[in-house]
One Martini backbone bead per residue (centre of mass of N, CA, C, O) as a GRO file, in nm:
protein
  355
    1UNK     BB    1  -3.633  -5.055  -2.693
    2UNK     BB    2  -3.569  -4.742  -2.680
    3UNK     BB    3  -3.265  -4.543  -2.665
    4UNK     BB    4  -3.153  -4.262  -2.498
    5UNK     BB    5  -2.886  -4.042  -2.617
    6UNK     BB    6  -2.701  -3.797  -2.456
    7UNK     BB    7  -2.435  -3.563  -2.589
    8UNK     BB    8  -2.531  -3.239  -2.546
    9UNK     BB    9  -2.703  -3.154  -2.819
   10UNK     BB   10  -2.959  -3.184  -2.702
   11UNK     BB   11  -3.201  -2.968  -2.594
   12UNK     BB   12  -3.301  -3.134  -2.342
   13UNK     BB   13  -3.005  -3.115  -2.222
   14UNK     BB   14  -2.907  -2.821  -2.245
   15UNK     BB   15  -3.106  -2.659  -2.078
   16UNK     BB   16  -3.043  -2.765  -1.784
   17UNK     BB   17  -2.750  -2.682  -1.795
   18UNK     BB   18  -2.791  -2.379  -1.826
   19UNK     BB   19  -2.949  -2.342  -1.566
   20UNK     BB   20  -2.733  -2.450  -1.370
   21UNK     BB   21  -2.510  -2.254  -1.455
   22UNK     BB   22  -2.658  -2.003  -1.381
   23UNK     BB   23  -2.694  -2.049  -1.087
   24UNK     BB   24  -2.399  -2.067  -1.015
   25UNK     BB   25  -2.326  -1.781  -1.104
   26UNK     BB   26  -2.516  -1.632  -0.919
   27UNK     BB   27  -2.402  -1.738  -0.648
   28UNK     BB   28  -2.122  -1.631  -0.691
   29UNK     BB   29  -2.195  -1.334  -0.713
   30UNK     BB   30  -2.326  -1.303  -0.437
   31UNK     BB   31  -2.081  -1.389  -0.269
   32UNK     BB   32  -1.865  -1.184  -0.386
   33UNK     BB   33  -2.061  -0.911  -0.366
   34UNK     BB   34  -2.163  -0.868  -0.077
   35UNK     BB   35  -1.936  -0.691   0.045
   36UNK     BB   36  -1.944  -0.464  -0.170
   37UNK     BB   37  -2.238  -0.382  -0.097
   38UNK     BB   38  -2.176  -0.316   0.195
   39UNK     BB   39  -1.998  -0.075   0.142
   40UNK     BB   40  -2.190   0.099  -0.008
   41UNK     BB   41  -2.417   0.083   0.248
   42UNK     BB   42  -2.246   0.210   0.445
   43UNK     BB   43  -2.305   0.362   0.764
   44UNK     BB   44  -2.287   0.629   0.947
   45UNK     BB   45  -2.233   0.757   1.287
   46UNK     BB   46  -2.322   1.024   1.422
   47UNK     BB   47  -2.232   1.256   1.631
   48UNK     BB   48  -2.282   1.441   1.876
   49UNK     BB   49  -2.274   1.776   1.880
   50UNK     BB   50  -2.134   1.807   2.163
   51UNK     BB   51  -1.861   1.641   2.078
   52UNK     BB   52  -1.710   1.881   1.930
   53UNK     BB   53  -1.579   2.006   2.196
   54UNK     BB   54  -1.355   1.783   2.213
   55UNK     BB   55  -1.199   1.941   1.946
   56UNK     BB   56  -1.089   2.175   2.066
   57UNK     BB   57  -0.807   2.378   2.061
   58UNK     BB   58  -0.796   2.436   2.370
   59UNK     BB   59  -0.750   2.105   2.421
   60UNK     BB   60  -0.500   2.064   2.266
   61UNK     BB   61  -0.201   1.846   2.169
   62UNK     BB   62   0.022   1.989   1.978
   63UNK     BB   63   0.293   1.953   2.129
   64UNK     BB   64   0.280   1.637   2.131
   65UNK     BB   65   0.253   1.594   1.831
   66UNK     BB   66   0.514   1.740   1.752
   67UNK     BB   67   0.731   1.590   1.947
   68UNK     BB   68   0.635   1.268   1.932
   69UNK     BB   69   0.547   1.230   1.618
   70UNK     BB   70   0.677   1.434   1.403
   71UNK     BB   71   0.984   1.509   1.456
   72UNK     BB   72   1.103   1.214   1.398
   73UNK     BB   73   1.026   1.265   1.077
   74UNK     BB   74   1.215   1.533   1.041
   75UNK     BB   75   1.387   1.364   0.809
   76UNK     BB   76   1.564   1.208   0.601
   77UNK     BB   77   1.376   0.927   0.400
   78UNK     BB   78   1.522   0.759   0.207
   79UNK     BB   79   1.521   0.489   0.049
   80UNK     BB   80   1.748   0.268   0.203
   81UNK     BB   81   1.808   0.446   0.454
   82UNK     BB   82   1.861   0.525   0.774
   83UNK     BB   83   1.627   0.729   0.781
   84UNK     BB   84   1.403   0.537   0.712
   85UNK     BB   85   1.452   0.340   0.948
   86UNK     BB   86   1.397   0.556   1.169
   87UNK     BB   87   1.104   0.603   1.089
   88UNK     BB   88   1.003   0.312   1.112
   89UNK     BB   89   1.063   0.277   1.410
   90UNK     BB   90   0.877   0.499   1.511
   91UNK     BB   91   0.612   0.393   1.405
   92UNK     BB   92   0.623   0.108   1.535
   93UNK     BB   93   0.660   0.195   1.837
   94UNK     BB   94   0.386   0.342   1.857
   95UNK     BB   95   0.197   0.106   1.783
   96UNK     BB   96   0.316  -0.107   2.004
   97UNK     BB   97   0.244   0.075   2.258
   98UNK     BB   98  -0.069  -0.018   2.258
   99UNK     BB   99  -0.140  -0.321   2.212
  100UNK     BB  100  -0.339  -0.331   1.919
  101UNK     BB  101  -0.152  -0.402   1.682
  102UNK     BB  102  -0.100  -0.560   1.371
  103UNK     BB  103   0.235  -0.578   1.256
  104UNK     BB  104   0.351  -0.552   0.920
  105UNK     BB  105   0.579  -0.652   0.649
  106UNK     BB  106   0.682  -0.525   0.316
  107UNK     BB  107   0.964  -0.669   0.187
  108UNK     BB  108   1.166  -0.546  -0.089
  109UNK     BB  109   1.321  -0.565  -0.406
  110UNK     BB  110   1.441  -0.296  -0.637
  111UNK     BB  111   1.480  -0.153  -0.941
  112UNK     BB  112   1.660   0.144  -1.000
  113UNK     BB  113   1.825   0.402  -1.156
  114UNK     BB  114   2.035   0.347  -0.877
  115UNK     BB  115   1.948   0.065  -0.821
  116UNK     BB  116   1.922  -0.128  -0.565
  117UNK     BB  117   1.636  -0.156  -0.338
  118UNK     BB  118   1.500  -0.146  -0.014
  119UNK     BB  119   1.166  -0.205   0.084
  120UNK     BB  120   0.911  -0.093   0.351
  121UNK     BB  121   0.613  -0.177   0.448
  122UNK     BB  122   0.342  -0.071   0.668
  123UNK     BB  123   0.106  -0.288   0.843
  124UNK     BB  124  -0.184  -0.193   1.039
  125UNK     BB  125  -0.408  -0.414   1.222
  126UNK     BB  126  -0.660  -0.463   1.423
  127UNK     BB  127  -0.822  -0.701   1.237
  128UNK     BB  128  -0.719  -0.970   1.039
  129UNK     BB  129  -1.030  -1.113   1.017
  130UNK     BB  130  -1.159  -0.890   0.879
  131UNK     BB  131  -1.375  -0.839   0.581
  132UNK     BB  132  -1.351  -0.521   0.672
  133UNK     BB  133  -1.184  -0.210   0.566
  134UNK     BB  134  -1.035   0.084   0.687
  135UNK     BB  135  -0.815   0.287   0.502
  136UNK     BB  136  -0.507   0.445   0.607
  137UNK     BB  137  -0.272   0.652   0.415
  138UNK     BB  138   0.087   0.680   0.359
  139UNK     BB  139   0.416   0.821   0.305
  140UNK     BB  140   0.758   0.790   0.461
  141UNK     BB  141   0.911   0.887   0.232
  142UNK     BB  142   1.169   1.079   0.062
  143UNK     BB  143   1.311   1.277  -0.137
  144UNK     BB  144   1.606   1.283  -0.352
  145UNK     BB  145   1.719   1.557  -0.189
  146UNK     BB  146   1.908   1.792  -0.070
  147UNK     BB  147   1.781   1.850   0.254
  148UNK     BB  148   1.519   1.689   0.248
  149UNK     BB  149   1.219   1.646   0.442
  150UNK     BB  150   0.909   1.632   0.404
  151UNK     BB  151   0.661   1.748   0.581
  152UNK     BB  152   0.416   1.720   0.377
  153UNK     BB  153   0.618   1.490   0.225
  154UNK     BB  154   0.477   1.278   0.463
  155UNK     BB  155   0.491   1.340   0.773
  156UNK     BB  156   0.211   1.454   0.861
  157UNK     BB  157   0.032   1.223   0.779
  158UNK     BB  158   0.175   1.007   0.953
  159UNK     BB  159   0.114   1.151   1.222
  160UNK     BB  160  -0.190   1.143   1.202
  161UNK     BB  161  -0.219   0.835   1.217
  162UNK     BB  162  -0.087   0.810   1.495
  163UNK     BB  163  -0.294   0.990   1.643
  164UNK     BB  164  -0.534   0.809   1.598
  165UNK     BB  165  -0.416   0.552   1.734
  166UNK     BB  166  -0.380   0.694   2.019
  167UNK     BB  167  -0.649   0.867   2.077
  168UNK     BB  168  -0.830   0.586   2.003
  169UNK     BB  169  -0.751   0.336   2.171
  170UNK     BB  170  -0.989   0.265   2.338
  171UNK     BB  171  -1.204   0.226   2.112
  172UNK     BB  172  -1.038   0.023   1.943
  173UNK     BB  173  -1.020  -0.200   2.139
  174UNK     BB  174  -1.324  -0.246   2.159
  175UNK     BB  175  -1.358  -0.323   1.861
  176UNK     BB  176  -1.163  -0.564   1.881
  177UNK     BB  177  -1.315  -0.730   2.104
  178UNK     BB  178  -1.603  -0.717   1.918
  179UNK     BB  179  -1.541  -0.767   1.614
  180UNK     BB  180  -1.550  -0.535   1.431
  181UNK     BB  181  -1.747  -0.441   1.122
  182UNK     BB  182  -1.532  -0.267   1.044
  183UNK     BB  183  -1.203  -0.202   1.040
  184UNK     BB  184  -0.859  -0.100   1.091
  185UNK     BB  185  -0.613   0.039   0.860
  186UNK     BB  186  -0.252   0.099   0.843
  187UNK     BB  187  -0.054   0.262   0.582
  188UNK     BB  188   0.303   0.263   0.515
  189UNK     BB  189   0.484   0.378   0.269
  190UNK     BB  190   0.734   0.283   0.039
  191UNK     BB  191   0.834   0.448  -0.259
  192UNK     BB  192   0.682   0.688  -0.391
  193UNK     BB  193   0.916   0.816  -0.490
  194UNK     BB  194   1.126   0.916  -0.713
  195UNK     BB  195   1.450   0.884  -0.790
  196UNK     BB  196   1.407   1.076  -1.028
  197UNK     BB  197   1.187   1.042  -1.254
  198UNK     BB  198   0.854   1.031  -1.330
  199UNK     BB  199   0.730   0.707  -1.361
  200UNK     BB  200   0.585   0.394  -1.374
  201UNK     BB  201   0.860   0.271  -1.259
  202UNK     BB  202   0.954   0.555  -1.109
  203UNK     BB  203   0.734   0.467  -0.874
  204UNK     BB  204   0.533   0.330  -0.643
  205UNK     BB  205   0.671   0.079  -0.513
  206UNK     BB  206   0.503   0.000  -0.265
  207UNK     BB  207   0.209   0.003  -0.381
  208UNK     BB  208   0.244  -0.193  -0.605
  209UNK     BB  209   0.338  -0.435  -0.437
  210UNK     BB  210   0.100  -0.451  -0.235
  211UNK     BB  211  -0.145  -0.479  -0.418
  212UNK     BB  212  -0.053  -0.756  -0.532
  213UNK     BB  213  -0.026  -0.906  -0.267
  214UNK     BB  214  -0.328  -0.859  -0.165
  215UNK     BB  215  -0.462  -1.004  -0.407
  216UNK     BB  216  -0.285  -1.287  -0.314
  217UNK     BB  217  -0.420  -1.244  -0.018
  218UNK     BB  218  -0.583  -1.363   0.231
  219UNK     BB  219  -0.777  -1.349   0.474
  220UNK     BB  220  -0.780  -1.442   0.779
  221UNK     BB  221  -0.972  -1.745   0.747
  222UNK     BB  222  -1.000  -1.703   0.432
  223UNK     BB  223  -1.085  -1.837   0.095
  224UNK     BB  224  -1.263  -1.582  -0.071
  225UNK     BB  225  -1.093  -1.329   0.062
  226UNK     BB  226  -0.918  -1.074  -0.009
  227UNK     BB  227  -0.749  -0.785   0.087
  228UNK     BB  228  -0.883  -0.605  -0.124
  229UNK     BB  229  -1.182  -0.695  -0.092
  230UNK     BB  230  -1.178  -0.579   0.213
  231UNK     BB  231  -1.186  -0.284   0.106
  232UNK     BB  232  -1.387  -0.026   0.146
  233UNK     BB  233  -1.168   0.215   0.194
  234UNK     BB  234  -0.910   0.441   0.050
  235UNK     BB  235  -0.725   0.663   0.248
  236UNK     BB  236  -0.529   0.941   0.124
  237UNK     BB  237  -0.249   1.113   0.254
  238UNK     BB  238  -0.119   1.441   0.122
  239UNK     BB  239   0.020   1.737   0.142
  240UNK     BB  240   0.024   1.822   0.464
  241UNK     BB  241   0.052   2.164   0.647
  242UNK     BB  242  -0.010   2.393   0.486
  243UNK     BB  243  -0.208   2.690   0.500
  244UNK     BB  244  -0.327   2.617   0.184
  245UNK     BB  245  -0.492   2.382   0.218
  246UNK     BB  246  -0.671   2.177  -0.040
  247UNK     BB  247  -0.955   1.993  -0.109
  248UNK     BB  248  -1.097   1.737  -0.335
  249UNK     BB  249  -1.332   1.574  -0.538
  250UNK     BB  250  -1.241   1.285  -0.725
  251UNK     BB  251  -1.466   1.035  -0.633
  252UNK     BB  252  -1.791   1.085  -0.639
  253UNK     BB  253  -1.920   0.807  -0.736
  254UNK     BB  254  -1.786   0.631  -0.477
  255UNK     BB  255  -1.692   0.873  -0.233
  256UNK     BB  256  -1.873   1.135  -0.214
  257UNK     BB  257  -2.029   1.092   0.062
  258UNK     BB  258  -1.765   1.106   0.240
  259UNK     BB  259  -1.659   1.374   0.162
  260UNK     BB  260  -1.910   1.529   0.249
  261UNK     BB  261  -1.898   1.448   0.547
  262UNK     BB  262  -1.625   1.594   0.594
  263UNK     BB  263  -1.751   1.876   0.541
  264UNK     BB  264  -1.955   1.864   0.774
  265UNK     BB  265  -1.761   1.832   0.999
  266UNK     BB  266  -1.608   2.088   0.951
  267UNK     BB  267  -1.843   2.285   1.006
  268UNK     BB  268  -1.885   2.198   1.303
  269UNK     BB  269  -1.604   2.267   1.401
  270UNK     BB  270  -1.586   2.564   1.332
  271UNK     BB  271  -1.815   2.641   1.529
  272UNK     BB  272  -1.668   2.520   1.795
  273UNK     BB  273  -1.425   2.725   1.805
  274UNK     BB  274  -1.490   3.033   1.812
  275UNK     BB  275  -1.242   3.173   1.668
  276UNK     BB  276  -1.036   2.944   1.805
  277UNK     BB  277  -0.835   2.910   1.534
  278UNK     BB  278  -0.931   2.759   1.272
  279UNK     BB  279  -1.127   2.926   0.982
  280UNK     BB  280  -1.072   2.739   0.723
  281UNK     BB  281  -1.166   2.566   0.457
  282UNK     BB  282  -1.039   2.244   0.318
  283UNK     BB  283  -1.318   2.147   0.201
  284UNK     BB  284  -1.422   2.150  -0.094
  285UNK     BB  285  -1.670   2.155  -0.360
  286UNK     BB  286  -1.488   2.031  -0.564
  287UNK     BB  287  -1.502   1.851  -0.860
  288UNK     BB  288  -1.257   1.644  -0.982
  289UNK     BB  289  -1.097   1.581  -1.268
  290UNK     BB  290  -0.938   1.316  -1.247
  291UNK     BB  291  -0.590   1.252  -1.142
  292UNK     BB  292  -0.342   1.180  -0.910
  293UNK     BB  293  -0.035   1.056  -0.880
  294UNK     BB  294  -0.040   0.784  -0.644
  295UNK     BB  295  -0.076   0.533  -0.409
  296UNK     BB  296  -0.374   0.458  -0.511
  297UNK     BB  297  -0.351   0.355  -0.818
  298UNK     BB  298  -0.314   0.038  -0.768
  299UNK     BB  299  -0.599   0.021  -0.629
  300UNK     BB  300  -0.775   0.145  -0.849
  301UNK     BB  301  -0.706  -0.085  -1.059
  302UNK     BB  302  -0.876  -0.279  -0.841
  303UNK     BB  303  -1.146  -0.118  -0.758
  304UNK     BB  304  -1.085   0.062  -0.517
  305UNK     BB  305  -1.207   0.276  -0.300
  306UNK     BB  306  -1.142   0.637  -0.325
  307UNK     BB  307  -0.973   0.875  -0.093
  308UNK     BB  308  -0.822   1.189  -0.181
  309UNK     BB  309  -0.599   1.373   0.045
  310UNK     BB  310  -0.491   1.641  -0.142
  311UNK     BB  311  -0.327   1.917  -0.223
  312UNK     BB  312  -0.512   2.166  -0.413
  313UNK     BB  313  -0.277   2.279  -0.484
  314UNK     BB  314   0.022   2.256  -0.435
  315UNK     BB  315   0.251   2.340  -0.240
  316UNK     BB  316   0.510   2.574  -0.260
  317UNK     BB  317   0.722   2.347  -0.113
  318UNK     BB  318   0.730   2.142  -0.331
  319UNK     BB  319   1.036   1.994  -0.364
  320UNK     BB  320   1.169   2.165  -0.123
  321UNK     BB  321   1.380   2.266   0.127
  322UNK     BB  322   1.117   2.432   0.270
  323UNK     BB  323   0.997   2.146   0.355
  324UNK     BB  324   0.936   2.236   0.678
  325UNK     BB  325   0.858   2.318   0.993
  326UNK     BB  326   0.857   2.640   0.941
  327UNK     BB  327   0.604   2.579   0.711
  328UNK     BB  328   0.399   2.512   0.923
  329UNK     BB  329   0.049   2.469   1.005
  330UNK     BB  330  -0.099   2.390   1.300
  331UNK     BB  331  -0.405   2.471   1.292
  332UNK     BB  332  -0.467   2.302   1.037
  333UNK     BB  333  -0.358   2.024   1.144
  334UNK     BB  334  -0.553   2.005   1.380
  335UNK     BB  335  -0.812   2.020   1.212
  336UNK     BB  336  -0.757   1.759   1.044
  337UNK     BB  337  -0.745   1.575   1.282
  338UNK     BB  338  -1.025   1.612   1.382
  339UNK     BB  339  -1.180   1.525   1.120
  340UNK     BB  340  -1.059   1.231   1.116
  341UNK     BB  341  -1.156   1.133   1.391
  342UNK     BB  342  -1.454   1.167   1.352
  343UNK     BB  343  -1.474   0.989   1.105
  344UNK     BB  344  -1.383   0.721   1.237
  345UNK     BB  345  -1.593   0.712   1.449
  346UNK     BB  346  -1.836   0.702   1.247
  347UNK     BB  347  -1.760   0.462   1.062
  348UNK     BB  348  -1.691   0.254   1.318
  349UNK     BB  349  -1.874   0.301   1.560
  350UNK     BB  350  -1.767   0.450   1.796
  351UNK     BB  351  -1.718   0.546   2.092
  352UNK     BB  352  -1.790   0.831   2.238
  353UNK     BB  353  -1.624   1.082   2.366
  354UNK     BB  354  -1.528   1.220   2.667
  355UNK     BB  355  -1.455   1.542   2.788
   0.00000   0.00000   0.00000
């Protein structure tokens, strides 16, 4: 009786193997890309038009924002100095005061043109087990320039993130209790600024380190989803606070619909102000080609969807000693705070606040 021996070369043997291998590949892609597709399809839940009255400047707490959140950051905050440690302590104490956030630190040493420096990123996550996250980010360090405060660069953006965490505390706690997905994550980077001159090696110390670390770290309780893959969208705020602030749509193909939603929110808010407060649009219709080197770049290189909210052109006080509180425009800051709070409420489907 003849005996058939297949060594893998016979076509009758090879075809089933190819079929099985193809099925395995397809299943793997479906599994790994499921959350990516969910991000692309994620829909916001627009707030009721009457809710815009809740964000009127008439009832705004600008003085509290200024004194309790922003002013403690208006000090030189050069990485590795006591000023940076003081700013970090302020950020962490405000986050922990809510009993809402899981606060982690990414501390590491790096060689700079001026020698070794210790950097510390702050990562605050509402629900570390969530497999999808909306990330809001800023950098809390300041440029190594004598007497440089860096009010727009980036004390104001970091204070805006703290304002979101505190003013939406009740809704965020409810989202956390209900294991809402996506969750919210706040990242405060250290070491965005170049120690001397901007190069690929002398800049973005914190974001480069954290992006790699998140790529190699799984979400709590997950074996196949790393922390980068869990990011729905990475929203970076920078150079905010000058009266001429203007944003552009840098990544229309991937996050353009969310940029346009921010524009629509702004339009509604401007109507609700009734000419009492900020009057000028900060979200332009411009679709900007190329990109600006900033803390989002290491994440962009890993294909994380990016929304970059940076003033273009840069404010006239950029990297100058007069980037300080005296040159901040608080009506425009309040306006941007309002826009971002509405956007977070809509994106995370939070309970609408009652005026």
